mmCIF file as Biopython writes it, N, C-alpha, C and O atoms, coordinates in Angstrom:
data_model
#
loop_
_atom_site.group_PDB
_atom_site.id
_atom_site.type_symbol
_atom_site.label_atom_id
_atom_site.label_alt_id
_atom_site.label_comp_id
_atom_site.label_asym_id
_atom_site.label_entity_id
_atom_site.label_seq_id
_atom_site.pdbx_PDB_ins_code
_atom_site.Cartn_x
_atom_site.Cartn_y
_atom_site.Cartn_z
_atom_site.occupancy
_atom_site.B_iso_or_equiv
_atom_site.auth_seq_id
_atom_site.auth_asym_id
_atom_site.pdbx_PDB_model_num
ATOM 1   N N  . MET A ? 1  ? -6.803  -12.142 115.741 1.0 0.0 1  A 1 
ATOM 2   C CA . MET A ? 1  ? -5.726  -12.965 115.340 1.0 0.0 1  A 1 
ATOM 3   C C  . MET A ? 1  ? -5.221  -12.619 113.955 1.0 0.0 1  A 1 
ATOM 4   O O  . MET A ? 1  ? -4.034  -12.768 113.664 1.0 0.0 1  A 1 
ATOM 5   N N  . LYS A ? 2  ? -6.107  -12.162 113.113 1.0 0.0 2  A 1 
ATOM 6   C CA . LYS A ? 2  ? -5.758  -11.753 111.773 1.0 0.0 2  A 1 
ATOM 7   C C  . LYS A ? 2  ? -4.855  -10.516 111.846 1.0 0.0 2  A 1 
ATOM 8   O O  . LYS A ? 2  ? -3.882  -10.435 111.096 1.0 0.0 2  A 1 
ATOM 9   N N  . GLU A ? 3  ? -5.143  -9.572  112.709 1.0 0.0 3  A 1 
ATOM 10  C CA . GLU A ? 3  ? -4.345  -8.382  112.828 1.0 0.0 3  A 1 
ATOM 11  C C  . GLU A ? 3  ? -2.982  -8.635  113.439 1.0 0.0 3  A 1 
ATOM 12  O O  . GLU A ? 3  ? -2.074  -7.819  113.281 1.0 0.0 3  A 1 
ATOM 13  N N  . CYS A ? 4  ? -2.819  -9.777  114.151 1.0 0.0 4  A 1 
ATOM 14  C CA . CYS A ? 4  ? -1.548  -10.119 114.737 1.0 0.0 4  A 1 
ATOM 15  C C  . CYS A ? 4  ? -0.610  -10.808 113.668 1.0 0.0 4  A 1 
ATOM 16  O O  . CYS A ? 4  ? 0.554   -11.086 113.956 1.0 0.0 4  A 1 
ATOM 17  N N  . GLY A ? 5  ? -1.116  -11.057 112.507 1.0 0.0 5  A 1 
ATOM 18  C CA . GLY A ? 5  ? -0.252  -11.631 111.445 1.0 0.0 5  A 1 
ATOM 19  C C  . GLY A ? 5  ? -0.406  -13.147 111.250 1.0 0.0 5  A 1 
ATOM 20  O O  . GLY A ? 5  ? 0.422   -13.770 110.585 1.0 0.0 5  A 1 
ATOM 21  N N  . LEU A ? 6  ? -1.421  -13.720 111.803 1.0 0.0 6  A 1 
ATOM 22  C CA . LEU A ? 6  ? -1.539  -15.187 111.668 1.0 0.0 6  A 1 
ATOM 23  C C  . LEU A ? 6  ? -1.642  -15.656 110.257 1.0 0.0 6  A 1 
ATOM 24  O O  . LEU A ? 6  ? -1.126  -16.717 109.906 1.0 0.0 6  A 1 
ATOM 25  N N  . LEU A ? 7  ? -2.322  -14.857 109.416 1.0 0.0 7  A 1 
ATOM 26  C CA . LEU A ? 7  ? -2.550  -15.275 108.014 1.0 0.0 7  A 1 
ATOM 27  C C  . LEU A ? 7  ? -1.658  -14.523 106.999 1.0 0.0 7  A 1 
ATOM 28  O O  . LEU A ? 7  ? -1.912  -14.570 105.795 1.0 0.0 7  A 1 
ATOM 29  N N  . ASN A ? 8  ? -0.653  -13.858 107.478 1.0 0.0 8  A 1 
ATOM 30  C CA . ASN A ? 8  ? 0.177   -13.039 106.532 1.0 0.0 8  A 1 
ATOM 31  C C  . ASN A ? 8  ? 1.001   -13.945 105.590 1.0 0.0 8  A 1 
ATOM 32  O O  . ASN A ? 8  ? 1.308   -13.517 104.477 1.0 0.0 8  A 1 
ATOM 33  N N  . PHE A ? 9  ? 1.346   -15.096 105.963 1.0 0.0 9  A 1 
ATOM 34  C CA . PHE A ? 9  ? 2.215   -15.922 105.154 1.0 0.0 9  A 1 
ATOM 35  C C  . PHE A ? 9  ? 1.531   -16.914 104.250 1.0 0.0 9  A 1 
ATOM 36  O O  . PHE A ? 9  ? 2.192   -17.770 103.662 1.0 0.0 9  A 1 
ATOM 37  N N  . LEU A ? 10 ? 0.210   -16.822 104.123 1.0 0.0 10 A 1 
ATOM 38  C CA . LEU A ? 10 ? -0.569  -17.816 103.353 1.0 0.0 10 A 1 
ATOM 39  C C  . LEU A ? 10 ? -0.116  -17.815 101.864 1.0 0.0 10 A 1 
ATOM 40  O O  . LEU A ? 10 ? -0.245  -18.847 101.205 1.0 0.0 10 A 1 
ATOM 41  N N  . GLY A ? 11 ? 0.379   -16.754 101.347 1.0 0.0 11 A 1 
ATOM 42  C CA . GLY A ? 11 ? 0.850   -16.667 99.929  1.0 0.0 11 A 1 
ATOM 43  C C  . GLY A ? 11 ? 2.059   -17.545 99.694  1.0 0.0 11 A 1 
ATOM 44  O O  . GLY A ? 11 ? 2.352   -17.887 98.549  1.0 0.0 11 A 1 
ATOM 45  N N  . ASN A ? 12 ? 2.761   -17.914 100.730 1.0 0.0 12 A 1 
ATOM 46  C CA . ASN A ? 12 ? 3.972   -18.729 100.593 1.0 0.0 12 A 1 
ATOM 47  C C  . ASN A ? 12 ? 3.694   -20.176 100.378 1.0 0.0 12 A 1 
ATOM 48  O O  . ASN A ? 12 ? 4.622   -20.924 100.067 1.0 0.0 12 A 1 
ATOM 49  N N  . PHE A ? 13 ? 2.471   -20.623 100.524 1.0 0.0 13 A 1 
ATOM 50  C CA . PHE A ? 13 ? 2.157   -22.046 100.438 1.0 0.0 13 A 1 
ATOM 51  C C  . PHE A ? 13 ? 1.263   -22.322 99.214  1.0 0.0 13 A 1 
ATOM 52  O O  . PHE A ? 13 ? 0.397   -21.537 98.830  1.0 0.0 13 A 1 
ATOM 53  N N  . LYS A ? 14 ? 1.534   -23.455 98.658  1.0 0.0 14 A 1 
ATOM 54  C CA . LYS A ? 14 ? 0.622   -23.942 97.546  1.0 0.0 14 A 1 
ATOM 55  C C  . LYS A ? 14 ? -0.261  -24.988 98.202  1.0 0.0 14 A 1 
ATOM 56  O O  . LYS A ? 14 ? 0.241   -25.964 98.759  1.0 0.0 14 A 1 
ATOM 57  N N  . PHE A ? 15 ? -1.540  -24.800 98.143  1.0 0.0 15 A 1 
ATOM 58  C CA . PHE A ? 15 ? -2.493  -25.629 98.848  1.0 0.0 15 A 1 
ATOM 59  C C  . PHE A ? 15 ? -3.659  -25.914 97.928  1.0 0.0 15 A 1 
ATOM 60  O O  . PHE A ? 15 ? -4.313  -24.990 97.443  1.0 0.0 15 A 1 
ATOM 61  N N  . ASN A ? 16 ? -3.926  -27.187 97.685  1.0 0.0 16 A 1 
ATOM 62  C CA . ASN A ? 16 ? -5.065  -27.527 96.855  1.0 0.0 16 A 1 
ATOM 63  C C  . ASN A ? 16 ? -6.317  -27.303 97.674  1.0 0.0 16 A 1 
ATOM 64  O O  . ASN A ? 16 ? -6.514  -27.905 98.730  1.0 0.0 16 A 1 
ATOM 65  N N  . GLU A ? 17 ? -7.172  -26.407 97.151  1.0 0.0 17 A 1 
ATOM 66  C CA . GLU A ? 17 ? -8.408  -26.090 97.848  1.0 0.0 17 A 1 
ATOM 67  C C  . GLU A ? 17 ? -9.321  -27.304 97.879  1.0 0.0 17 A 1 
ATOM 68  O O  . GLU A ? 17 ? -9.557  -27.981 96.878  1.0 0.0 17 A 1 
ATOM 69  N N  . GLY A ? 18 ? -9.812  -27.536 99.062  1.0 0.0 18 A 1 
ATOM 70  C CA . GLY A ? 18 ? -10.827 -28.648 99.247  1.0 0.0 18 A 1 
ATOM 71  C C  . GLY A ? 18 ? -12.061 -27.962 99.816  1.0 0.0 18 A 1 
ATOM 72  O O  . GLY A ? 18 ? -12.396 -26.832 99.459  1.0 0.0 18 A 1 
ATOM 73  N N  . TYR A ? 19 ? -12.723 -28.682 100.711 1.0 0.0 19 A 1 
ATOM 74  C CA . TYR A ? 19 ? -13.907 -28.107 101.345 1.0 0.0 19 A 1 
ATOM 75  C C  . TYR A ? 19 ? -13.521 -26.962 102.217 1.0 0.0 19 A 1 
ATOM 76  O O  . TYR A ? 19 ? -14.239 -25.962 102.229 1.0 0.0 19 A 1 
ATOM 77  N N  . TYR A ? 20 ? -12.423 -27.028 102.963 1.0 0.0 20 A 1 
ATOM 78  C CA . TYR A ? 20 ? -11.946 -25.972 103.837 1.0 0.0 20 A 1 
ATOM 79  C C  . TYR A ? 20 ? -10.726 -25.276 103.231 1.0 0.0 20 A 1 
ATOM 80  O O  . TYR A ? 20 ? -9.878  -25.928 102.622 1.0 0.0 20 A 1 
ATOM 81  N N  . SER A ? 21 ? -10.641 -24.003 103.390 1.0 0.0 21 A 1 
ATOM 82  C CA . SER A ? 21 ? -9.490  -23.283 102.945 1.0 0.0 21 A 1 
ATOM 83  C C  . SER A ? 21 ? -8.369  -23.341 103.966 1.0 0.0 21 A 1 
ATOM 84  O O  . SER A ? 21 ? -8.607  -23.713 105.115 1.0 0.0 21 A 1 
ATOM 85  N N  . LEU A ? 22 ? -7.142  -22.979 103.573 1.0 0.0 22 A 1 
ATOM 86  C CA . LEU A ? 22 ? -6.026  -23.005 104.485 1.0 0.0 22 A 1 
ATOM 87  C C  . LEU A ? 22 ? -6.252  -22.036 105.596 1.0 0.0 22 A 1 
ATOM 88  O O  . LEU A ? 22 ? -5.939  -22.354 106.744 1.0 0.0 22 A 1 
ATOM 89  N N  . SER A ? 23 ? -6.791  -20.846 105.320 1.0 0.0 23 A 1 
ATOM 90  C CA . SER A ? 23 ? -7.022  -19.910 106.387 1.0 0.0 23 A 1 
ATOM 91  C C  . SER A ? 23 ? -8.025  -20.435 107.392 1.0 0.0 23 A 1 
ATOM 92  O O  . SER A ? 23 ? -7.845  -20.212 108.589 1.0 0.0 23 A 1 
ATOM 93  N N  . SER A ? 24 ? -9.083  -21.129 106.962 1.0 0.0 24 A 1 
ATOM 94  C CA . SER A ? 24 ? -10.041 -21.701 107.889 1.0 0.0 24 A 1 
ATOM 95  C C  . SER A ? 24 ? -9.419  -22.739 108.797 1.0 0.0 24 A 1 
ATOM 96  O O  . SER A ? 24 ? -9.724  -22.799 109.988 1.0 0.0 24 A 1 
ATOM 97  N N  . ILE A ? 25 ? -8.504  -23.598 108.206 1.0 0.0 25 A 1 
ATOM 98  C CA . ILE A ? 25 ? -7.837  -24.605 108.988 1.0 0.0 25 A 1 
ATOM 99  C C  . ILE A ? 25 ? -6.910  -24.007 110.014 1.0 0.0 25 A 1 
ATOM 100 O O  . ILE A ? 25 ? -6.845  -24.489 111.145 1.0 0.0 25 A 1 
ATOM 101 N N  . LEU A ? 26 ? -6.172  -22.942 109.636 1.0 0.0 26 A 1 
ATOM 102 C CA . LEU A ? 26 ? -5.264  -22.289 110.567 1.0 0.0 26 A 1 
ATOM 103 C C  . LEU A ? 26 ? -6.029  -21.586 111.677 1.0 0.0 26 A 1 
ATOM 104 O O  . LEU A ? 26 ? -5.603  -21.613 112.831 1.0 0.0 26 A 1 
ATOM 105 N N  . LEU A ? 27 ? -7.162  -20.952 111.345 1.0 0.0 27 A 1 
ATOM 106 C CA . LEU A ? 27 ? -7.952  -20.290 112.389 1.0 0.0 27 A 1 
ATOM 107 C C  . LEU A ? 27 ? -8.598  -21.309 113.349 1.0 0.0 27 A 1 
ATOM 108 O O  . LEU A ? 27 ? -8.738  -21.058 114.546 1.0 0.0 27 A 1 
ATOM 109 N N  . THR A ? 28 ? -8.968  -22.410 112.808 1.0 0.0 28 A 1 
ATOM 110 C CA . THR A ? 28 ? -9.521  -23.464 113.698 1.0 0.0 28 A 1 
ATOM 111 C C  . THR A ? 28 ? -8.478  -23.989 114.617 1.0 0.0 28 A 1 
ATOM 112 O O  . THR A ? 28 ? -8.776  -24.201 115.792 1.0 0.0 28 A 1 
ATOM 113 N N  . LEU A ? 29 ? -7.269  -24.217 114.168 1.0 0.0 29 A 1 
ATOM 114 C CA . LEU A ? 29 ? -6.163  -24.687 115.030 1.0 0.0 29 A 1 
ATOM 115 C C  . LEU A ? 29 ? -5.814  -23.640 116.037 1.0 0.0 29 A 1 
ATOM 116 O O  . LEU A ? 29 ? -5.522  -23.971 117.186 1.0 0.0 29 A 1 
ATOM 117 N N  . ALA A ? 30 ? -5.831  -22.340 115.640 1.0 0.0 30 A 1 
ATOM 118 C CA . ALA A ? 30 ? -5.522  -21.288 116.608 1.0 0.0 30 A 1 
ATOM 119 C C  . ALA A ? 30 ? -6.570  -21.191 117.732 1.0 0.0 30 A 1 
ATOM 120 O O  . ALA A ? 30 ? -6.241  -21.007 118.904 1.0 0.0 30 A 1 
ATOM 121 N N  . PHE A ? 31 ? -7.830  -21.321 117.332 1.0 0.0 31 A 1 
ATOM 122 C CA . PHE A ? 31 ? -8.904  -21.311 118.357 1.0 0.0 31 A 1 
ATOM 123 C C  . PHE A ? 31 ? -8.782  -22.534 119.265 1.0 0.0 31 A 1 
ATOM 124 O O  . PHE A ? 31 ? -9.010  -22.440 120.471 1.0 0.0 31 A 1 
ATOM 125 N N  . CYS A ? 32 ? -8.424  -23.673 118.688 1.0 0.0 32 A 1 
ATOM 126 C CA . CYS A ? 32 ? -8.251  -24.859 119.535 1.0 0.0 32 A 1 
ATOM 127 C C  . CYS A ? 32 ? -7.127  -24.642 120.574 1.0 0.0 32 A 1 
ATOM 128 O O  . CYS A ? 32 ? -7.221  -25.042 121.734 1.0 0.0 32 A 1 
ATOM 129 N N  . PHE A ? 33 ? -6.075  -23.993 120.086 1.0 0.0 33 A 1 
ATOM 130 C CA . PHE A ? 33 ? -4.971  -23.691 121.015 1.0 0.0 33 A 1 
ATOM 131 C C  . PHE A ? 33 ? -5.490  -22.780 122.136 1.0 0.0 33 A 1 
ATOM 132 O O  . PHE A ? 33 ? -5.231  -23.039 123.312 1.0 0.0 33 A 1 
ATOM 133 N N  . LEU A ? 34 ? -6.208  -21.732 121.785 1.0 0.0 34 A 1 
ATOM 134 C CA . LEU A ? 34 ? -6.720  -20.788 122.775 1.0 0.0 34 A 1 
ATOM 135 C C  . LEU A ? 34 ? -7.738  -21.405 123.721 1.0 0.0 34 A 1 
ATOM 136 O O  . LEU A ? 34 ? -7.848  -20.990 124.875 1.0 0.0 34 A 1 
ATOM 137 N N  . LEU A ? 35 ? -8.487  -22.401 123.236 1.0 0.0 35 A 1 
ATOM 138 C CA . LEU A ? 35 ? -9.419  -23.122 124.078 1.0 0.0 35 A 1 
ATOM 139 C C  . LEU A ? 35 ? -8.743  -24.236 124.877 1.0 0.0 35 A 1 
ATOM 140 O O  . LEU A ? 35 ? -9.403  -24.909 125.668 1.0 0.0 35 A 1 
ATOM 141 N N  . ARG A ? 36 ? -7.496  -24.431 124.690 1.0 0.0 36 A 1 
ATOM 142 C CA . ARG A ? 36 ? -6.659  -25.434 125.361 1.0 0.0 36 A 1 
ATOM 143 C C  . ARG A ? 36 ? -7.153  -26.840 125.110 1.0 0.0 36 A 1 
ATOM 144 O O  . ARG A ? 36 ? -7.228  -27.656 126.029 1.0 0.0 36 A 1 
ATOM 145 N N  . VAL A ? 37 ? -7.499  -27.128 123.839 1.0 0.0 37 A 1 
ATOM 146 C CA . VAL A ? 37 ? -7.795  -28.455 123.408 1.0 0.0 37 A 1 
ATOM 147 C C  . VAL A ? 37 ? -6.516  -29.175 123.283 1.0 0.0 37 A 1 
ATOM 148 O O  . VAL A ? 37 ? -5.647  -28.743 122.525 1.0 0.0 37 A 1 
ATOM 149 N N  . LYS A ? 38 ? -6.339  -30.273 123.995 1.0 0.0 38 A 1 
ATOM 150 C CA . LYS A ? 38 ? -5.082  -31.006 124.091 1.0 0.0 38 A 1 
ATOM 151 C C  . LYS A ? 38 ? -4.673  -31.663 122.823 1.0 0.0 38 A 1 
ATOM 152 O O  . LYS A ? 38 ? -3.478  -31.658 122.527 1.0 0.0 38 A 1 
ATOM 153 N N  . SER A ? 39 ? -5.547  -32.228 122.042 1.0 0.0 39 A 1 
ATOM 154 C CA . SER A ? 39 ? -5.225  -32.797 120.757 1.0 0.0 39 A 1 
ATOM 155 C C  . SER A ? 39 ? -6.322  -32.556 119.777 1.0 0.0 39 A 1 
ATOM 156 O O  . SER A ? 39 ? -7.463  -32.334 120.183 1.0 0.0 39 A 1 
ATOM 157 N N  . ILE A ? 40 ? -6.023  -32.589 118.460 1.0 0.0 40 A 1 
ATOM 158 C CA . ILE A ? 40 ? -7.058  -32.290 117.482 1.0 0.0 40 A 1 
ATOM 159 C C  . ILE A ? 40 ? -8.154  -33.328 117.449 1.0 0.0 40 A 1 
ATOM 160 O O  . ILE A ? 40 ? -9.242  -33.030 116.956 1.0 0.0 40 A 1 
ATOM 161 N N  . GLU A ? 41 ? -7.928  -34.530 117.946 1.0 0.0 41 A 1 
ATOM 162 C CA . GLU A ? 41 ? -8.985  -35.538 118.038 1.0 0.0 41 A 1 
ATOM 163 C C  . GLU A ? 41 ? -10.002 -35.139 119.057 1.0 0.0 41 A 1 
ATOM 164 O O  . GLU A ? 41 ? -11.168 -35.511 118.926 1.0 0.0 41 A 1 
ATOM 165 N N  . LYS A ? 42 ? -9.620  -34.400 120.067 1.0 0.0 42 A 1 
ATOM 166 C CA . LYS A ? 42 ? -10.554 -34.023 121.146 1.0 0.0 42 A 1 
ATOM 167 C C  . LYS A ? 42 ? -11.430 -32.830 120.767 1.0 0.0 42 A 1 
ATOM 168 O O  . LYS A ? 42 ? -12.275 -32.432 121.569 1.0 0.0 42 A 1 
ATOM 169 N N  . ILE A ? 43 ? -11.267 -32.254 119.602 1.0 0.0 43 A 1 
ATOM 170 C CA . ILE A ? 43 ? -12.057 -31.111 119.198 1.0 0.0 43 A 1 
ATOM 171 C C  . ILE A ? 43 ? -13.519 -31.574 119.026 1.0 0.0 43 A 1 
ATOM 172 O O  . ILE A ? 43 ? -14.436 -30.761 119.145 1.0 0.0 43 A 1 
ATOM 173 N N  . SER A ? 44 ? -13.735 -32.834 118.755 1.0 0.0 44 A 1 
ATOM 174 C CA . SER A ? 44 ? -15.119 -33.361 118.587 1.0 0.0 44 A 1 
ATOM 175 C C  . SER A ? 44 ? -15.875 -33.329 119.914 1.0 0.0 44 A 1 
ATOM 176 O O  . SER A ? 44 ? -17.105 -33.385 119.920 1.0 0.0 44 A 1 
ATOM 177 N N  . ARG A ? 45 ? -15.177 -33.243 121.013 1.0 0.0 45 A 1 
ATOM 178 C CA . ARG A ? 45 ? -15.846 -33.192 122.326 1.0 0.0 45 A 1 
ATOM 179 C C  . ARG A ? 45 ? -16.246 -31.733 122.692 1.0 0.0 45 A 1 
ATOM 180 O O  . ARG A ? 45 ? -17.022 -31.524 123.625 1.0 0.0 45 A 1 
ATOM 181 N N  . GLU A ? 46 ? -15.733 -30.768 121.980 1.0 0.0 46 A 1 
ATOM 182 C CA . GLU A ? 46 ? -16.052 -29.380 122.252 1.0 0.0 46 A 1 
ATOM 183 C C  . GLU A ? 46 ? -17.349 -29.034 121.490 1.0 0.0 46 A 1 
ATOM 184 O O  . GLU A ? 46 ? -17.728 -29.715 120.537 1.0 0.0 46 A 1 
ATOM 185 N N  . SER A ? 47 ? -17.995 -27.985 121.928 1.0 0.0 47 A 1 
ATOM 186 C CA . SER A ? 47 ? -19.231 -27.542 121.290 1.0 0.0 47 A 1 
ATOM 187 C C  . SER A ? 47 ? -18.819 -26.740 120.036 1.0 0.0 47 A 1 
ATOM 188 O O  . SER A ? 47 ? -18.224 -25.669 120.155 1.0 0.0 47 A 1 
ATOM 189 N N  . PRO A ? 48 ? -19.131 -27.253 118.857 1.0 0.0 48 A 1 
ATOM 190 C CA . PRO A ? 48 ? -18.637 -26.621 117.646 1.0 0.0 48 A 1 
ATOM 191 C C  . PRO A ? 48 ? -19.513 -25.515 117.124 1.0 0.0 48 A 1 
ATOM 192 O O  . PRO A ? 48 ? -19.070 -24.739 116.277 1.0 0.0 48 A 1 
ATOM 193 N N  . GLY A ? 49 ? -20.798 -25.405 117.617 1.0 0.0 49 A 1 
ATOM 194 C CA . GLY A ? 49 ? -21.688 -24.484 117.021 1.0 0.0 49 A 1 
ATOM 195 C C  . GLY A ? 49 ? -21.273 -23.068 116.922 1.0 0.0 49 A 1 
ATOM 196 O O  . GLY A ? 49 ? -21.208 -22.523 115.820 1.0 0.0 49 A 1 
ATOM 197 N N  . GLU A ? 50 ? -20.991 -22.450 118.012 1.0 0.0 50 A 1 
ATOM 198 C CA . GLU A ? 50 ? -20.625 -21.032 117.992 1.0 0.0 50 A 1 
ATOM 199 C C  . GLU A ? 50 ? -19.235 -20.808 117.407 1.0 0.0 50 A 1 
ATOM 200 O O  . GLU A ? 50 ? -19.020 -19.827 116.695 1.0 0.0 50 A 1 
ATOM 201 N N  . LEU A ? 51 ? -18.293 -21.698 117.693 1.0 0.0 51 A 1 
ATOM 202 C CA . LEU A ? 51 ? -16.942 -21.547 117.185 1.0 0.0 51 A 1 
ATOM 203 C C  . LEU A ? 51 ? -16.949 -21.684 115.660 1.0 0.0 51 A 1 
ATOM 204 O O  . LEU A ? 51 ? -16.328 -20.890 114.954 1.0 0.0 51 A 1 
ATOM 205 N N  . GLY A ? 52 ? -17.645 -22.679 115.173 1.0 0.0 52 A 1 
ATOM 206 C CA . GLY A ? 52 ? -17.736 -22.842 113.726 1.0 0.0 52 A 1 
ATOM 207 C C  . GLY A ? 52 ? -18.382 -21.737 112.985 1.0 0.0 52 A 1 
ATOM 208 O O  . GLY A ? 52 ? -17.940 -21.347 111.905 1.0 0.0 52 A 1 
ATOM 209 N N  . LYS A ? 53 ? -19.470 -21.209 113.580 1.0 0.0 53 A 1 
ATOM 210 C CA . LYS A ? 53 ? -20.143 -20.013 112.977 1.0 0.0 53 A 1 
ATOM 211 C C  . LYS A ? 53 ? -19.263 -18.809 113.006 1.0 0.0 53 A 1 
ATOM 212 O O  . LYS A ? 53 ? -19.270 -18.033 112.050 1.0 0.0 53 A 1 
ATOM 213 N N  . SER A ? 54 ? -18.514 -18.612 114.035 1.0 0.0 54 A 1 
ATOM 214 C CA . SER A ? 54 ? -17.699 -17.388 114.151 1.0 0.0 54 A 1 
ATOM 215 C C  . SER A ? 54 ? -16.535 -17.337 113.167 1.0 0.0 54 A 1 
ATOM 216 O O  . SER A ? 54 ? -16.064 -16.262 112.796 1.0 0.0 54 A 1 
ATOM 217 N N  . ILE A ? 55 ? -16.071 -18.538 112.743 1.0 0.0 55 A 1 
ATOM 218 C CA . ILE A ? 55 ? -14.945 -18.553 111.765 1.0 0.0 55 A 1 
ATOM 219 C C  . ILE A ? 55 ? -15.393 -18.924 110.353 1.0 0.0 55 A 1 
ATOM 220 O O  . ILE A ? 55 ? -14.566 -19.114 109.461 1.0 0.0 55 A 1 
ATOM 221 N N  . GLY A ? 56 ? -16.682 -19.025 110.163 1.0 0.0 56 A 1 
ATOM 222 C CA . GLY A ? 56 ? -17.274 -19.280 108.839 1.0 0.0 56 A 1 
ATOM 223 C C  . GLY A ? 56 ? -17.323 -20.700 108.394 1.0 0.0 56 A 1 
ATOM 224 O O  . GLY A ? 56 ? -17.375 -20.988 107.199 1.0 0.0 56 A 1 
ATOM 225 N N  . LEU A ? 57 ? -17.307 -21.571 109.322 1.0 0.0 57 A 1 
ATOM 226 C CA . LEU A ? 57 ? -17.393 -23.067 108.937 1.0 0.0 57 A 1 
ATOM 227 C C  . LEU A ? 57 ? -18.753 -23.567 109.398 1.0 0.0 57 A 1 
ATOM 228 O O  . LEU A ? 57 ? -19.174 -23.292 110.521 1.0 0.0 57 A 1 
ATOM 229 N N  . ASP A ? 58 ? -19.418 -24.281 108.552 1.0 0.0 58 A 1 
ATOM 230 C CA . ASP A ? 58 ? -20.753 -24.804 108.938 1.0 0.0 58 A 1 
ATOM 231 C C  . ASP A ? 58 ? -20.621 -26.067 109.746 1.0 0.0 58 A 1 
ATOM 232 O O  . ASP A ? 58 ? -21.543 -26.415 110.484 1.0 0.0 58 A 1 
ATOM 233 N N  . ARG A ? 59 ? -19.511 -26.768 109.638 1.0 0.0 59 A 1 
ATOM 234 C CA . ARG A ? 59 ? -19.307 -27.985 110.500 1.0 0.0 59 A 1 
ATOM 235 C C  . ARG A ? 59 ? -17.814 -28.165 110.707 1.0 0.0 59 A 1 
ATOM 236 O O  . ARG A ? 59 ? -17.006 -27.812 109.848 1.0 0.0 59 A 1 
ATOM 237 N N  . ILE A ? 60 ? -17.472 -28.698 111.815 1.0 0.0 60 A 1 
ATOM 238 C CA . ILE A ? 60 ? -16.069 -28.925 112.140 1.0 0.0 60 A 1 
ATOM 239 C C  . ILE A ? 60 ? -15.879 -30.424 112.368 1.0 0.0 60 A 1 
ATOM 240 O O  . ILE A ? 60 ? -14.768 -30.869 112.658 1.0 0.0 60 A 1 
#
């Protein structure tokens, strides 16, 4: 996804860093889209272990 240009425009945004970075949030949303999660609230029903580890998040 990174090679396709998903994160190329991150410099255009001002984002106050919190626990998660903007790139982590965008990657999480992109994976949710690929996994066909219907709404962001339903992500809690998915198994977060492997997905979270693969994108560098310890918890989702």
